[in-house]
SERO-4910 file (N, C-alpha, C, O; in steps of 0.05 Angstrom, whole numbers):
BEGIN
 pado doro    nc1    nc2    nc3   cac1   cac2   cac3    cc1    cc2    cc3    oc1    oc2    oc3
  Met    A   -592    264    145   -604    284    170   -594    301    158   -571    307    153
  Lys    A   -625    314    152   -629    339    141   -625    363    167   -628    362    191
  Ala    A   -615    384    148   -610    416    162   -633    426    159   -645    427    138
  Phe    A   -645    437    192   -678    449    189   -653    481    195   -633    483    209
  Pro    A   -677    510    168   -670    540    191   -681    524    220   -694    504    225
  Ser    A   -666    546    237   -670    562    263   -682    588    265   -674    608    254
  Val    A   -705    588    282   -729    611    287   -726    617    315   -726    599    332
  Ile    A   -723    646    321   -707    663    336   -732    657    360   -748    646    344
  Cys    A   -739    657    374   -770    671    400   -762    696    401   -741    707    408
  Pro    A   -796    710    386   -784    742    400   -789    748    423   -777    767    435
  His    A   -804    735    433   -806    741    463   -776    735    472   -764    757    475
  Cys    A   -756    709    479   -735    719    490   -716    717    481   -695    723    493
  Arg    A   -718    703    444   -687    705    425   -680    678    430   -659    672    418
  His    A   -689    658    442   -683    630    452   -682    626    411   -694    638    393
  Met    A   -666    607    410   -656    588    383   -662    567    386   -651    551    401
  Gln    A   -686    563    366   -687    535    353   -692    519    332   -707    537    323
  Ala    A   -694    499    312   -695    486    289   -731    491    290   -747    486    307
  Ile    A   -733    502    264   -755    504    245   -785    482    268   -801    487    286
  Asp    A   -778    462    254   -785    435    253   -797    420    288   -811    400    294
  Gln    A   -780    450    307   -789    437    334   -809    462    343   -819    465    365
  Val    A   -812    472    329   -832    503    341   -845    504    331   -858    492    347
  Leu    A   -864    508    307   -873    503    290   -898    485    289   -893    463    300
  Thr    A   -926    488    278   -933    473    281   -962    477    262   -976    495    271
  Ala    A   -978    456    228   -983    466    223  -1010    445    219  -1013    420    217
  Gln    A  -1031    473    218  -1064    473    223  -1071    461    190  -1058    463    169
  Ser    A  -1097    448    197  -1116    435    172  -1116    464    161  -1123    469    138
  Asn    A  -1112    474    170  -1134    505    157  -1111    532    151  -1113    556    157
  Gln    A  -1084    514    134  -1064    525    127  -1047    545    149  -1024    551    145
  Asn    A  -1064    553    173  -1051    568    193  -1031    559    210  -1030    534    210
  Val    A  -1012    572    225   -997    553    243   -985    563    267   -991    587    272
  Ile    A   -973    552    281   -973    550    317   -944    558    324   -923    546    319
  Tyr    A   -947    576    334   -910    583    342   -913    572    367   -932    582    380
  Leu    A   -895    548    381   -884    545    424   -860    553    413   -847    553    392
  Cys    A   -859    558    435   -836    572    446   -822    543    471   -838    539    490
  Asp    A   -798    526    471   -811    518    496   -792    527    517   -791    522    541
  Ser    A   -770    548    500   -756    556    527   -760    573    548   -749    572    570
  Cys    A   -789    601    531   -794    619    550   -843    606    541   -861    621    548
  Gly    A   -845    591    534   -872    585    538   -887    605    519   -911    606    517
  Phe    A   -865    621    504   -879    632    484   -890    627    474   -886    604    466
  Ser    A   -926    644    459   -935    626    442   -959    644    415   -975    662    420
  Leu    A   -957    636    396   -971    645    382   -984    636    363   -972    622    347
  Lys    A  -1012    643    359  -1034    629    345  -1039    637    315  -1041    659    305
  Asn    A  -1043    612    305  -1056    625    273  -1042    641    251  -1052    654    233
  Ile    A  -1019    638    257  -1001    637    230  -1008    645    202  -1004    626    187
  Pro    A  -1024    676    182  -1025    653    156  -1010    641    147   -995    633    165
  Thr    A  -1004    632    126   -981    625     99   -989    632     85  -1010    642     92
  Lys    A   -984    635     60   -983    637     30   -983    604     24   -966    587     30
  Lys    A  -1014    601      8  -1015    581     -5  -1003    577    -36  -1010    593    -52
  Gly    A   -984    554    -44   -986    554    -69   -963    544    -71   -954    538    -92
***
């Protein structure tokens, strides 16, 4: 079993595993969605490489 890093919601401070809250898009951007409070952040740019 893999251990994934945790991500803390900037809105409610709830901690969740990275694979549960981040979704990768085909254009290399990422969407963050907190299951606890519903906070979302879209089009998070990533570094290619």
